[in-house]
N, C-alpha and C positions, 0 to 999 in steps of 0.2 A: 504493499499500500504506500510505503514511503521510500521509494528507491533512492539510495544514497550512493553517489559515485565514489569508488575508492580512488581518490585523487590526491596527489601530493600537496595541493593547496587547500585541502579540506581542513577546517578548524574543529577543535574539540575543547573540552573544559580545561585542558592544559596548555592552550595556545599561548605562545610566548612571542610577543610582537618584536622584541629585540632580536630574536633569532630568525624572524621571518624575513626572507630576502626581498628587497625591492627591485631586484633585477634577476633575470633568468640565468641559471648557470649554463655554461657552454653556449652562449648566445650565438645564433646563426645570423645570416644576413637578413635584412628586412624583407626581401622578396620571398624568402622561404615562408615567413609568417603570413605575409600578404596572400600568398597562394592558398594557405590553409583556410583563412576566413573567407576568401572569395569563393573557394570551392564549396565551403559549407553553406554559402548563401542559398544556392539552389536546393540543397538538402533541407535547409530550414524552411524554405518556401513550401516544399512538398510535405514536410512534417506538419507545418502549420495548417495546410489545407486539410490534412487528415484529422488534425485536432478539431478544426472547425466543423467538419462533416460528422465526426464521432459525437461531438456535442455532449460529452459527459465530464470532461476535465476542463479546468482553466489553468493557466500558468501565470504565476506572479514572480517577476524578477525584480529584485531590489538592489539598487546601486548606491553605495555610500563611499565617501572618500574626502580627503582634504581638497582644498581649492587647487585647480590646475592638474588634477590627477588624470583627467581624461574621460570623465563619465559621459559627457555629451557626444564626443567623437566616437567613443566605443559603441554606444547605442546606435549612432548613425551608420557606422561602417559595418557592424555585425548584422543589422537588420535591413540594410538597403535591399530593396526588391521584394521584401515580404509584403503580402497583400494587406493593405491598410484596413480592409473590411474586418479583419480578425486580429487587429493589432492596435494597441493604444499606449501612449506614453504620458505619464502625469508627473509634473515637477512640483515640488513643494518648497516654498520659500518662507518668509516670515509669516506666521499665522495672522489672520484677520481678527477683528474684535468678535465677530460672530463665531469664528472657530475657537477662540479662547474661552468662549462661554459654554463649550462642550468639553467632554473628556478628550485626552490627547490622541485617541484613536479615531475619533469621529470624522475628521476631515479626510482621512485616507479611506475609510469604509465606503464612502460615497463613490469612490473611483476604482473599486476592486473589479477585476476582469470577470465578465460573465462566462458561462460555460462555452467552450469552443474558441476562446480568445486568449491571446498572450497580452498581459498587462505589464508595463514597466513603471516602477517608481524611481524617479530620479531624485534622490533623497526621499525621506519617508518619516514615519513615526519614530524612527531611530534617532532623529534629531533631538527628541525629548530626553534621551539618555546620553547624548553626545554634546551638542552645542549647549543645551540647557545645563548639563552637568558642569561644563567648563565655565558657564556664565550663570550661576544659580540665581542671580538677581532677576533673571527673566521669569522666575516663578512668581514674582510679586504681581504680574499681570494676568496670571492664570486662574484667579478666583478660586484657589484651592480652599477646601473647608478646614484645613489644618494649618497651623503655623510651623515654619521651619526656621532654624537658626541659619540665616544666610551669611552671617559674618564668619562662620567657621569654615575651615578647610573642607571643600566638597568631597575630598577623598579620605577624610578622617573618620573616626568612629563617633558619629553624631546622628542626629535625627535625619539628616539628608541622606545618609547611607541607607537608612530604611526606605526612603522614598525611591531610590534607584532600584533597590531589590524588589520593591512592590511593582515598579514599572516593568522590570524584567519578567516578573511572573505574569503580569497582564499581557505582555507581548507573547510570551510562550503559550499561554492559554488561548490567546486570539489566533495565533498561527496554527495551533493544534486543531482548533475548531474549523478553520478554513481547510486544512489538509484533510480532515476526516469527511469533509463535504466536497472533496474533489479538486481542491486548488493545490497544484504542485508549486512549491515555493523554493526558490533558489536565491541566495543572497551573496552579493559580491562586494568585498572591501578592496578597492583599488589602492594598493599599498605603494605610494610614491615616497621617495626620499625627500627630505627638506632641501637638499642641494639641487635635486632635479626640479622641485617646485620653484625654487628661486630662479633657475635657468629659464623656466617657462614664463615667470613673471617678467624677467628681463626682456624676453622676446616680445611679450605683449607691449612693453614700453617702447622698444626699438622699432617695431613694425606698425606703421600708421594705421593699417587696416585691422590691427589687433588691439589698438589702444582702448577701444570700447569694452574689452574684456577685463581691463585692469581697474582695480579699485584700491585706494589706500587702505581700506579696511582689511583687504586680503593680507597685507603685511602685518597688521595688528594681530590678526588671528594666527599668523605663522609664528609670531613671538610666543604664542601659548602652545607651541608644538608638544612639549613634554606633557602638559595637562591633557591635550587631545589624545596623545598616544596611550596614556593611562586609561582614559575613558573608552577608547576603542578596544584595548585589550580586555577590560572587564566586560564590555558589551559582547564581544565575540565569544568569550568564554562562557558567558551566562546564557546566551541566546542561540548558539549553534546546536541544533537538535536534529534527531533523525528525520523529522518531518519538515524542517526548515533549516538546512545547513548553511553555514557561512563558508565562503572561499576567500582566502587572502591572496589576491592576484598581484604578482610583481608588476609595477606600473611605470618603472623608469623608461622602459622601451615600449612604445605604444603598439607597434604591430604585433609584438609577442604577447602583450596583454590582450589585444583583441582576439588573437588566435585562441588563447586559453579560454577566454569567456565563451567564444563561439563553440569550441569543442564541448564544454560542459553543458551548454544549453542544448546542443544537438543530441548529446548522449542522453540527457534527461528526457527529451521528447521521444527518442527511439526506445527508451525503456518502458514507455507506457503501452498498455495493451489496447490498441486502437484499431478499429476497422471502419471502412466505409459502410454506410447503411445499406441494407439489402432492399431491393424493390418489393413491393407487394407482389405476392405470387401471381395473382391474376394479371397484373400489369406486365410482369416479367415474361409470362407465357405469350403475351401478345406483342412483344417488341417488334417482331418481323412484320406483323400486321400494321403497326404504327409507322414503321419505316417505309412501308409501301405507299403510305399516304403523303409522304414528303414529296415536294415538287422539284427538288434538286437532283 
């Protein structure tokens, strides 16, 4: 029911971010990886068509990463050519006032993929145990019914620690509910190094057609790198489950990253027991009759 790929990038409760590589060992040339994900595109198209026709499973793919890790470009390159009728991408930025007046899972629930579709969350409810954990002052706008000590270290032993554990439990329960009702979940942490992130920031500054991608706030968040890495490690350890596994994908080389993501998604789809629907027996027995009525 919950097929999990035996993959070197698969995370478990002992995941150690410091030992997780941001680059692929024995890296090959870019064309090698480009060939992989370009070849996979046709296979993904065919698998998505069968998913749509079978109409019993949905697929939810969640992408989380630091700024400039390549979430947008990975989604764009891996899924180029997939039928948009059965595919949707949802991006989540700063929550609105209306969204803050609901629980932290509410705004993503509205955009879950229906049966037969692939849905992608570009960032997600995981922001609530990542960005909000690094910036606990954001909790003050969430209208929570309980008070938390926002002045203490968010990674220390205090009431905030309980909040993150409660949210991890809510996430695991939520994803288990989805999985037992036919949603196949795969989650990707695009693990970029801080050095590579800064190289990409520099490129955004130097290339006029990329200036729009740069924001001074990106640098401010990068200064909190260690806090973010602590939050990511705890999150991946606590929420990588058999029904919704996390993969830590080395992201310093974009073509290799895209190839790895593409392989995992394709293997996931191929692991599902799907068939095209059968025609009604009466209709099937009259196909030659119907064919004879065509004017071509």
